mmCIF file of the C-alpha atoms, coordinates in Angstrom:
data_MODEL
# 
_entry.id   MODEL 
# 
loop_
_atom_site.group_PDB 
_atom_site.id 
_atom_site.type_symbol 
_atom_site.label_atom_id 
_atom_site.label_alt_id 
_atom_site.label_comp_id 
_atom_site.label_asym_id 
_atom_site.label_entity_id 
_atom_site.label_seq_id 
_atom_site.pdbx_PDB_ins_code 
_atom_site.Cartn_x 
_atom_site.Cartn_y 
_atom_site.Cartn_z 
_atom_site.occupancy 
_atom_site.B_iso_or_equiv 
_atom_site.pdbx_formal_charge 
_atom_site.auth_seq_id 
_atom_site.auth_comp_id 
_atom_site.auth_asym_id 
_atom_site.auth_atom_id 
_atom_site.pdbx_PDB_model_num 
ATOM 1   C CA . UNK A 1 1   ? -2.568  -2.446  17.364  1.00 0.00 ? 1   UNK A CA 1 
ATOM 2   C CA . UNK A 1 2   ? -0.943  0.534   15.596  1.00 0.00 ? 2   UNK A CA 1 
ATOM 3   C CA . UNK A 1 3   ? -2.605  3.936   15.190  1.00 0.00 ? 3   UNK A CA 1 
ATOM 4   C CA . UNK A 1 4   ? -3.028  3.320   11.453  1.00 0.00 ? 4   UNK A CA 1 
ATOM 5   C CA . UNK A 1 5   ? -4.670  -0.057  11.980  1.00 0.00 ? 5   UNK A CA 1 
ATOM 6   C CA . UNK A 1 6   ? -6.906  1.407   14.705  1.00 0.00 ? 6   UNK A CA 1 
ATOM 7   C CA . UNK A 1 7   ? -7.928  4.258   12.368  1.00 0.00 ? 7   UNK A CA 1 
ATOM 8   C CA . UNK A 1 8   ? -8.727  1.684   9.640   1.00 0.00 ? 8   UNK A CA 1 
ATOM 9   C CA . UNK A 1 9   ? -10.911 -0.369  11.974  1.00 0.00 ? 9   UNK A CA 1 
ATOM 10  C CA . UNK A 1 10  ? -12.651 2.759   13.264  1.00 0.00 ? 10  UNK A CA 1 
ATOM 11  C CA . UNK A 1 11  ? -13.383 4.360   9.890   1.00 0.00 ? 11  UNK A CA 1 
ATOM 12  C CA . UNK A 1 12  ? -14.484 1.142   8.186   1.00 0.00 ? 12  UNK A CA 1 
ATOM 13  C CA . UNK A 1 13  ? -16.568 0.035   11.169  1.00 0.00 ? 13  UNK A CA 1 
ATOM 14  C CA . UNK A 1 14  ? -18.664 3.144   11.733  1.00 0.00 ? 14  UNK A CA 1 
ATOM 15  C CA . UNK A 1 15  ? -22.310 2.093   11.408  1.00 0.00 ? 15  UNK A CA 1 
ATOM 16  C CA . UNK A 1 16  ? -23.527 5.515   10.230  1.00 0.00 ? 16  UNK A CA 1 
ATOM 17  C CA . UNK A 1 17  ? -20.775 5.918   7.621   1.00 0.00 ? 17  UNK A CA 1 
ATOM 18  C CA . UNK A 1 18  ? -20.495 2.328   6.418   1.00 0.00 ? 18  UNK A CA 1 
ATOM 19  C CA . UNK A 1 19  ? -17.472 0.418   5.137   1.00 0.00 ? 19  UNK A CA 1 
ATOM 20  C CA . UNK A 1 20  ? -17.380 1.985   1.656   1.00 0.00 ? 20  UNK A CA 1 
ATOM 21  C CA . UNK A 1 21  ? -17.367 5.597   2.820   1.00 0.00 ? 21  UNK A CA 1 
ATOM 22  C CA . UNK A 1 22  ? -15.128 4.614   5.743   1.00 0.00 ? 22  UNK A CA 1 
ATOM 23  C CA . UNK A 1 23  ? -12.524 3.256   3.296   1.00 0.00 ? 23  UNK A CA 1 
ATOM 24  C CA . UNK A 1 24  ? -12.652 6.524   1.356   1.00 0.00 ? 24  UNK A CA 1 
ATOM 25  C CA . UNK A 1 25  ? -12.218 8.583   4.522   1.00 0.00 ? 25  UNK A CA 1 
ATOM 26  C CA . UNK A 1 26  ? -9.310  6.426   5.668   1.00 0.00 ? 26  UNK A CA 1 
ATOM 27  C CA . UNK A 1 27  ? -7.676  6.595   2.218   1.00 0.00 ? 27  UNK A CA 1 
ATOM 28  C CA . UNK A 1 28  ? -7.965  10.383  2.124   1.00 0.00 ? 28  UNK A CA 1 
ATOM 29  C CA . UNK A 1 29  ? -6.443  10.682  5.595   1.00 0.00 ? 29  UNK A CA 1 
ATOM 30  C CA . UNK A 1 30  ? -3.656  8.176   4.928   1.00 0.00 ? 30  UNK A CA 1 
ATOM 31  C CA . UNK A 1 31  ? -2.799  9.802   1.578   1.00 0.00 ? 31  UNK A CA 1 
ATOM 32  C CA . UNK A 1 32  ? -1.905  12.958  3.527   1.00 0.00 ? 32  UNK A CA 1 
ATOM 33  C CA . UNK A 1 33  ? 1.090   11.108  5.042   1.00 0.00 ? 33  UNK A CA 1 
ATOM 34  C CA . UNK A 1 34  ? 2.985   11.697  1.787   1.00 0.00 ? 34  UNK A CA 1 
ATOM 35  C CA . UNK A 1 35  ? 1.689   14.333  -0.658  1.00 0.00 ? 35  UNK A CA 1 
ATOM 36  C CA . UNK A 1 36  ? 2.503   12.293  -3.765  1.00 0.00 ? 36  UNK A CA 1 
ATOM 37  C CA . UNK A 1 37  ? 0.023   9.591   -2.655  1.00 0.00 ? 37  UNK A CA 1 
ATOM 38  C CA . UNK A 1 38  ? -2.835  12.027  -3.276  1.00 0.00 ? 38  UNK A CA 1 
ATOM 39  C CA . UNK A 1 39  ? -1.787  12.383  -6.935  1.00 0.00 ? 39  UNK A CA 1 
ATOM 40  C CA . UNK A 1 40  ? -3.049  8.863   -7.681  1.00 0.00 ? 40  UNK A CA 1 
ATOM 41  C CA . UNK A 1 41  ? -6.297  9.210   -5.661  1.00 0.00 ? 41  UNK A CA 1 
ATOM 42  C CA . UNK A 1 42  ? -5.743  5.841   -3.984  1.00 0.00 ? 42  UNK A CA 1 
ATOM 43  C CA . UNK A 1 43  ? -8.354  3.852   -2.132  1.00 0.00 ? 43  UNK A CA 1 
ATOM 44  C CA . UNK A 1 44  ? -7.221  1.436   0.545   1.00 0.00 ? 44  UNK A CA 1 
ATOM 45  C CA . UNK A 1 45  ? -9.517  -1.579  0.135   1.00 0.00 ? 45  UNK A CA 1 
ATOM 46  C CA . UNK A 1 46  ? -7.919  -4.046  2.575   1.00 0.00 ? 46  UNK A CA 1 
ATOM 47  C CA . UNK A 1 47  ? -5.684  -3.539  5.593   1.00 0.00 ? 47  UNK A CA 1 
ATOM 48  C CA . UNK A 1 48  ? -4.603  -6.007  8.210   1.00 0.00 ? 48  UNK A CA 1 
ATOM 49  C CA . UNK A 1 49  ? -1.234  -7.049  9.627   1.00 0.00 ? 49  UNK A CA 1 
ATOM 50  C CA . UNK A 1 50  ? 0.933   -8.489  6.839   1.00 0.00 ? 50  UNK A CA 1 
ATOM 51  C CA . UNK A 1 51  ? -1.499  -7.566  4.038   1.00 0.00 ? 51  UNK A CA 1 
ATOM 52  C CA . UNK A 1 52  ? -2.662  -4.340  2.407   1.00 0.00 ? 52  UNK A CA 1 
ATOM 53  C CA . UNK A 1 53  ? -4.416  -3.497  -0.849  1.00 0.00 ? 53  UNK A CA 1 
ATOM 54  C CA . UNK A 1 54  ? -4.696  -0.118  -2.550  1.00 0.00 ? 54  UNK A CA 1 
ATOM 55  C CA . UNK A 1 55  ? -6.823  0.531   -5.634  1.00 0.00 ? 55  UNK A CA 1 
ATOM 56  C CA . UNK A 1 56  ? -5.649  2.935   -8.334  1.00 0.00 ? 56  UNK A CA 1 
ATOM 57  C CA . UNK A 1 57  ? -8.373  3.757   -10.811 1.00 0.00 ? 57  UNK A CA 1 
ATOM 58  C CA . UNK A 1 58  ? -7.350  4.131   -14.449 1.00 0.00 ? 58  UNK A CA 1 
ATOM 59  C CA . UNK A 1 59  ? -8.110  7.722   -15.352 1.00 0.00 ? 59  UNK A CA 1 
ATOM 60  C CA . UNK A 1 60  ? -6.490  10.305  -17.572 1.00 0.00 ? 60  UNK A CA 1 
ATOM 61  C CA . UNK A 1 61  ? -4.456  11.833  -14.741 1.00 0.00 ? 61  UNK A CA 1 
ATOM 62  C CA . UNK A 1 62  ? -2.406  8.624   -14.333 1.00 0.00 ? 62  UNK A CA 1 
ATOM 63  C CA . UNK A 1 63  ? -2.073  7.746   -18.027 1.00 0.00 ? 63  UNK A CA 1 
ATOM 64  C CA . UNK A 1 64  ? 1.195   7.491   -19.889 1.00 0.00 ? 64  UNK A CA 1 
ATOM 65  C CA . UNK A 1 65  ? 1.677   8.075   -23.608 1.00 0.00 ? 65  UNK A CA 1 
ATOM 66  C CA . UNK A 1 66  ? 0.173   4.620   -24.317 1.00 0.00 ? 66  UNK A CA 1 
ATOM 67  C CA . UNK A 1 67  ? -3.038  5.371   -22.441 1.00 0.00 ? 67  UNK A CA 1 
ATOM 68  C CA . UNK A 1 68  ? -2.201  2.877   -19.688 1.00 0.00 ? 68  UNK A CA 1 
ATOM 69  C CA . UNK A 1 69  ? -1.501  3.539   -15.989 1.00 0.00 ? 69  UNK A CA 1 
ATOM 70  C CA . UNK A 1 70  ? 2.034   4.933   -15.827 1.00 0.00 ? 70  UNK A CA 1 
ATOM 71  C CA . UNK A 1 71  ? 4.902   3.348   -13.944 1.00 0.00 ? 71  UNK A CA 1 
ATOM 72  C CA . UNK A 1 72  ? 5.296   6.045   -11.294 1.00 0.00 ? 72  UNK A CA 1 
ATOM 73  C CA . UNK A 1 73  ? 1.595   5.849   -10.390 1.00 0.00 ? 73  UNK A CA 1 
ATOM 74  C CA . UNK A 1 74  ? 1.967   2.087   -9.984  1.00 0.00 ? 74  UNK A CA 1 
ATOM 75  C CA . UNK A 1 75  ? 5.061   2.503   -7.788  1.00 0.00 ? 75  UNK A CA 1 
ATOM 76  C CA . UNK A 1 76  ? 3.244   5.119   -5.675  1.00 0.00 ? 76  UNK A CA 1 
ATOM 77  C CA . UNK A 1 77  ? 0.390   2.650   -5.174  1.00 0.00 ? 77  UNK A CA 1 
ATOM 78  C CA . UNK A 1 78  ? 2.803   -0.126  -4.209  1.00 0.00 ? 78  UNK A CA 1 
ATOM 79  C CA . UNK A 1 79  ? 4.594   2.168   -1.781  1.00 0.00 ? 79  UNK A CA 1 
ATOM 80  C CA . UNK A 1 80  ? 1.328   3.254   -0.180  1.00 0.00 ? 80  UNK A CA 1 
ATOM 81  C CA . UNK A 1 81  ? 0.239   -0.377  0.227   1.00 0.00 ? 81  UNK A CA 1 
ATOM 82  C CA . UNK A 1 82  ? 3.633   -1.218  1.740   1.00 0.00 ? 82  UNK A CA 1 
ATOM 83  C CA . UNK A 1 83  ? 3.436   1.740   4.149   1.00 0.00 ? 83  UNK A CA 1 
ATOM 84  C CA . UNK A 1 84  ? -0.034  0.787   5.333   1.00 0.00 ? 84  UNK A CA 1 
ATOM 85  C CA . UNK A 1 85  ? 1.049   -2.837  5.783   1.00 0.00 ? 85  UNK A CA 1 
ATOM 86  C CA . UNK A 1 86  ? 4.201   -1.801  7.671   1.00 0.00 ? 86  UNK A CA 1 
ATOM 87  C CA . UNK A 1 87  ? 2.260   0.479   10.012  1.00 0.00 ? 87  UNK A CA 1 
ATOM 88  C CA . UNK A 1 88  ? -0.276  -2.284  10.695  1.00 0.00 ? 88  UNK A CA 1 
ATOM 89  C CA . UNK A 1 89  ? 2.403   -4.978  11.162  1.00 0.00 ? 89  UNK A CA 1 
ATOM 90  C CA . UNK A 1 90  ? 5.447   -3.486  12.875  1.00 0.00 ? 90  UNK A CA 1 
ATOM 91  C CA . UNK A 1 91  ? 5.753   -4.461  16.561  1.00 0.00 ? 91  UNK A CA 1 
ATOM 92  C CA . UNK A 1 92  ? 5.278   -1.555  18.979  1.00 0.00 ? 92  UNK A CA 1 
ATOM 93  C CA . UNK A 1 93  ? 8.934   -1.641  20.061  1.00 0.00 ? 93  UNK A CA 1 
ATOM 94  C CA . UNK A 1 94  ? 10.274  -1.348  16.492  1.00 0.00 ? 94  UNK A CA 1 
ATOM 95  C CA . UNK A 1 95  ? 10.312  1.154   13.661  1.00 0.00 ? 95  UNK A CA 1 
ATOM 96  C CA . UNK A 1 96  ? 10.849  0.884   9.920   1.00 0.00 ? 96  UNK A CA 1 
ATOM 97  C CA . UNK A 1 97  ? 12.168  2.949   7.050   1.00 0.00 ? 97  UNK A CA 1 
ATOM 98  C CA . UNK A 1 98  ? 12.158  2.097   3.343   1.00 0.00 ? 98  UNK A CA 1 
ATOM 99  C CA . UNK A 1 99  ? 15.576  1.316   1.820   1.00 0.00 ? 99  UNK A CA 1 
ATOM 100 C CA . UNK A 1 100 ? 14.746  0.653   -1.806  1.00 0.00 ? 100 UNK A CA 1 
ATOM 101 C CA . UNK A 1 101 ? 12.384  -0.776  -4.348  1.00 0.00 ? 101 UNK A CA 1 
ATOM 102 C CA . UNK A 1 102 ? 12.928  -3.271  -7.152  1.00 0.00 ? 102 UNK A CA 1 
ATOM 103 C CA . UNK A 1 103 ? 10.074  -3.789  -9.595  1.00 0.00 ? 103 UNK A CA 1 
ATOM 104 C CA . UNK A 1 104 ? 9.401   -5.409  -12.943 1.00 0.00 ? 104 UNK A CA 1 
ATOM 105 C CA . UNK A 1 105 ? 6.678   -4.296  -15.306 1.00 0.00 ? 105 UNK A CA 1 
ATOM 106 C CA . UNK A 1 106 ? 5.102   -7.520  -16.518 1.00 0.00 ? 106 UNK A CA 1 
ATOM 107 C CA . UNK A 1 107 ? 2.093   -6.343  -18.571 1.00 0.00 ? 107 UNK A CA 1 
ATOM 108 C CA . UNK A 1 108 ? 0.319   -3.165  -19.691 1.00 0.00 ? 108 UNK A CA 1 
ATOM 109 C CA . UNK A 1 109 ? -1.853  -1.634  -16.972 1.00 0.00 ? 109 UNK A CA 1 
ATOM 110 C CA . UNK A 1 110 ? -4.946  -1.274  -19.145 1.00 0.00 ? 110 UNK A CA 1 
ATOM 111 C CA . UNK A 1 111 ? -7.481  -0.884  -16.304 1.00 0.00 ? 111 UNK A CA 1 
ATOM 112 C CA . UNK A 1 112 ? -7.832  -0.193  -12.598 1.00 0.00 ? 112 UNK A CA 1 
ATOM 113 C CA . UNK A 1 113 ? -4.921  -1.690  -10.664 1.00 0.00 ? 113 UNK A CA 1 
ATOM 114 C CA . UNK A 1 114 ? -5.013  -3.194  -7.184  1.00 0.00 ? 114 UNK A CA 1 
ATOM 115 C CA . UNK A 1 115 ? -1.620  -2.761  -5.519  1.00 0.00 ? 115 UNK A CA 1 
ATOM 116 C CA . UNK A 1 116 ? -0.956  -5.520  -2.986  1.00 0.00 ? 116 UNK A CA 1 
ATOM 117 C CA . UNK A 1 117 ? 1.739   -5.682  -0.281  1.00 0.00 ? 117 UNK A CA 1 
ATOM 118 C CA . UNK A 1 118 ? 2.413   -8.820  1.754   1.00 0.00 ? 118 UNK A CA 1 
ATOM 119 C CA . UNK A 1 119 ? 4.773   -10.078 4.433   1.00 0.00 ? 119 UNK A CA 1 
ATOM 120 C CA . UNK A 1 120 ? 4.906   -13.134 6.682   1.00 0.00 ? 120 UNK A CA 1 
ATOM 121 C CA . UNK A 1 121 ? 4.413   -12.577 10.442  1.00 0.00 ? 121 UNK A CA 1 
ATOM 122 C CA . UNK A 1 122 ? 7.809   -14.075 11.297  1.00 0.00 ? 122 UNK A CA 1 
ATOM 123 C CA . UNK A 1 123 ? 9.586   -11.452 9.168   1.00 0.00 ? 123 UNK A CA 1 
ATOM 124 C CA . UNK A 1 124 ? 8.801   -8.848  11.843  1.00 0.00 ? 124 UNK A CA 1 
ATOM 125 C CA . UNK A 1 125 ? 10.507  -10.851 14.611  1.00 0.00 ? 125 UNK A CA 1 
ATOM 126 C CA . UNK A 1 126 ? 14.040  -9.769  13.729  1.00 0.00 ? 126 UNK A CA 1 
ATOM 127 C CA . UNK A 1 127 ? 15.906  -6.563  13.024  1.00 0.00 ? 127 UNK A CA 1 
ATOM 128 C CA . UNK A 1 128 ? 17.588  -5.335  9.859   1.00 0.00 ? 128 UNK A CA 1 
ATOM 129 C CA . UNK A 1 129 ? 16.466  -6.030  6.309   1.00 0.00 ? 129 UNK A CA 1 
ATOM 130 C CA . UNK A 1 130 ? 12.864  -6.957  5.634   1.00 0.00 ? 130 UNK A CA 1 
ATOM 131 C CA . UNK A 1 131 ? 11.514  -7.520  2.115   1.00 0.00 ? 131 UNK A CA 1 
ATOM 132 C CA . UNK A 1 132 ? 7.884   -6.647  1.457   1.00 0.00 ? 132 UNK A CA 1 
ATOM 133 C CA . UNK A 1 133 ? 6.473   -8.487  -1.555  1.00 0.00 ? 133 UNK A CA 1 
ATOM 134 C CA . UNK A 1 134 ? 4.455   -6.171  -3.784  1.00 0.00 ? 134 UNK A CA 1 
ATOM 135 C CA . UNK A 1 135 ? 2.441   -6.591  -6.960  1.00 0.00 ? 135 UNK A CA 1 
ATOM 136 C CA . UNK A 1 136 ? -0.205  -4.801  -8.973  1.00 0.00 ? 136 UNK A CA 1 
ATOM 137 C CA . UNK A 1 137 ? -3.091  -6.723  -10.528 1.00 0.00 ? 137 UNK A CA 1 
ATOM 138 C CA . UNK A 1 138 ? -5.875  -5.936  -12.968 1.00 0.00 ? 138 UNK A CA 1 
ATOM 139 C CA . UNK A 1 139 ? -9.405  -7.102  -12.137 1.00 0.00 ? 139 UNK A CA 1 
ATOM 140 C CA . UNK A 1 140 ? -8.859  -10.307 -14.163 1.00 0.00 ? 140 UNK A CA 1 
ATOM 141 C CA . UNK A 1 141 ? -5.797  -11.222 -12.059 1.00 0.00 ? 141 UNK A CA 1 
ATOM 142 C CA . UNK A 1 142 ? -3.181  -10.159 -14.625 1.00 0.00 ? 142 UNK A CA 1 
ATOM 143 C CA . UNK A 1 143 ? -0.061  -9.007  -12.780 1.00 0.00 ? 143 UNK A CA 1 
ATOM 144 C CA . UNK A 1 144 ? 1.152   -5.733  -14.333 1.00 0.00 ? 144 UNK A CA 1 
ATOM 145 C CA . UNK A 1 145 ? 3.936   -4.965  -11.862 1.00 0.00 ? 145 UNK A CA 1 
ATOM 146 C CA . UNK A 1 146 ? 5.706   -7.006  -9.184  1.00 0.00 ? 146 UNK A CA 1 
ATOM 147 C CA . UNK A 1 147 ? 8.706   -6.692  -6.964  1.00 0.00 ? 147 UNK A CA 1 
ATOM 148 C CA . UNK A 1 148 ? 10.062  -6.130  -3.469  1.00 0.00 ? 148 UNK A CA 1 
ATOM 149 C CA . UNK A 1 149 ? 10.286  -3.036  -1.305  1.00 0.00 ? 149 UNK A CA 1 
ATOM 150 C CA . UNK A 1 150 ? 13.167  -3.370  1.146   1.00 0.00 ? 150 UNK A CA 1 
ATOM 151 C CA . UNK A 1 151 ? 12.740  -1.979  4.644   1.00 0.00 ? 151 UNK A CA 1 
ATOM 152 C CA . UNK A 1 152 ? 15.214  -1.445  7.441   1.00 0.00 ? 152 UNK A CA 1 
ATOM 153 C CA . UNK A 1 153 ? 13.736  -2.421  10.833  1.00 0.00 ? 153 UNK A CA 1 
ATOM 154 C CA . UNK A 1 154 ? 15.314  -1.212  14.086  1.00 0.00 ? 154 UNK A CA 1 
ATOM 155 C CA . UNK A 1 155 ? 14.412  -0.932  17.759  1.00 0.00 ? 155 UNK A CA 1 
ATOM 156 C CA . UNK A 1 156 ? 12.650  2.291   18.740  1.00 0.00 ? 156 UNK A CA 1 
ATOM 157 C CA . UNK A 1 157 ? 14.714  4.674   20.787  1.00 0.00 ? 157 UNK A CA 1 
ATOM 158 C CA . UNK A 1 158 ? 13.481  5.098   24.327  1.00 0.00 ? 158 UNK A CA 1 
# 
């Protein structure tokens, strides 16, 4: 189990803190990995190998000129979900680096958005290109953004 996945299980499993506060603590810590993550005040709500979810609350700070959640905030949420998933999924003898992102905006983000990243376990067996499926959904299931974040997976140097 990776350090990120271990930290998730520890923070969300503390009996004194509880799962809700544990998720907030984990999210705050994980958002420090890349400073721009903190700008969206993300909350990781699910994390396990091959699946991660990050909630972005609709608030003025992430609004665009239409009063909806802006595109860069959505992409930051998708990237954070992908990073958490990759850290929880990558085999111990491999490493990953993002190569690119392709997204489509499919609807207005008029409320809180859950950014979801998913892979299949067998994708991590090989080396080279690995596509992480990503999407952002409103509470009613409306997909507001979807796409693929491409990773490059290699063996770790010894």
